[in-house]
Structure formats: C-alpha cells, structure tokens
N, C-alpha and C positions, 0 to 999 in steps of 0.2 A: 493409440496415441491421442492425447486430449488437445485442447485448443491451444492455439502457439500465442493469442491473446485471449486475456483474460479480463473481466470487469466486475467490479465491485461497487457498490453505492455508500460509502462511508457517511455518518453523522454524527452530532455531538449527543451524547448522551451521560448525563450525571458524572460531568468535568474531564469527558475524554472522548476522542474518537471512537466509534465503535463500527460496524458492520452485520448486515444479515445476506446469508446464502442459503435458503432452503434445500438447494439443491445438494449443500454438503453437511446438511445438520446444525449450521450455526445462527443463533440469535444472540444480537448484541453482544458479539466478539469483541473484546476491547482492544486498540493499540496500546501498546505499553512500553516502557523504559527507553526514551529517548524517541519512538516512532511517533509518537502526539505533535512535537518539534519540528519533525520534519515535513508530517502534513500540514502543519501551520503554513510554511516556508511555501508547500507547492500551491495550496489553496487562496495565498493572500490576495489575488488579483481578483479571485470567484468572489462576486458581491454573495450575502448570505448562507457561504458555504457551507457553516455549522447546521442547517437545515436539510443537507445533502448535495453530493455532488458525485459524477461519474469518476469512478480512477480505472484507467485501463493500465495492467502491467503484462509483464513477459520477460523470458528468459534470454530474447532475442531483440535487437535494436528495432523501432519499429518507426516510420515517419511521425516526426511530430513530438516525443517522447521527451520529455523536461528533464528528467535525470536519469543519472547511472549511479545503480548502489552495487557496491562490491562486499562480498562477503569476507570476514574479517575471521568470525571462529563461532564454534558450536559453544553452548552453555545451557545447563538446565532442561535440554530437550528443544530448544529454540536455536534460533542462529542470528548473530550479529551482523548488521550491515552498515557500511559507511557511506556516506555522500562527501564529495569535495568542494562543493561550491554550495552551500556553505559546507565547512568542515563539519559535519556531526555523524553520530552513529546512533542505532536503534537496533533493537532485539525483537523479530518476529517470533511469533509462538510457536509451535508444535502446530496449529492451524495451516502453517505453510505447507503441509505435507498433503492437505486437501486440493491442494494446487499443483505442486511439483513432487516427484517420487524421492528427488533428494535436494537439496538444498542448491539453487542455482549458483554458478560463480558470480553473474550478474544480476539484478533485476530492473529492467526498464521502466519507468512511471510515467504518465500524464495523467491530470487531474482538470477535469473540466466541469462547466455548470452540467446539472441533472438535463437541463433541458434549455437548447439550443435558441438564442435570439433569432425570430424570421424576419 
C-alpha cells in the first residue's frame, strides 16, 4: 500500500502548470485540458504561486482539504474529474496511475505555499 497523502510541487512553465516527481520519473509533466484553470482557483490566495506551491492530494478526505474532485469518465487513457464550486472539469493524464492503481472515485486536494510563513 502506498502513501495515503501524496504531495507534488507544481510550478508555471511555458504557459501551463507542470510538476516534477523524480520518484516516478516525471519531469515537467504538464497539466492540460481544464486542470490549469482548476489549479488557478486553488492557488488564487497563494502569493507567487507560479514559482511553485505544495499540492497535497488523496483518494480519501483529510483535514483542511480545499476541493473534492469527482470522477466523471475515462478518455484517451486519462480520466476526467469535476469540481462543484466553481463548476469545472479537467482531464488528468495517465500519469495519475503513478499514484493510484485505478482512478479514484474522488480526489481531495489542498494547495499551500511551498514555505510556510514563520
């Protein structure tokens, strides 16, 4: 069994949000098809988020999560998820399977500054 809570550090690169995770061999893996707009909502209160922020995510709720994403459908090897507030949809590419054996019914997310203020 893998970690229940997972963390990546997305940042802005060449016009979209990307992330690196050397533990699974991903470098500048881009978020596409609606997910950049979802991230924009998550980070709207994080100063300088484009230089990087911490994104915690899980298939189970955790204290302080910001958004619940609900599985909608599979397409092109990836999976579409939706949020209710605001109503949005985004496609998560097959890199999702680096973190989950199968697409979770729900994904809970929280965005925070990379470095907490002391």
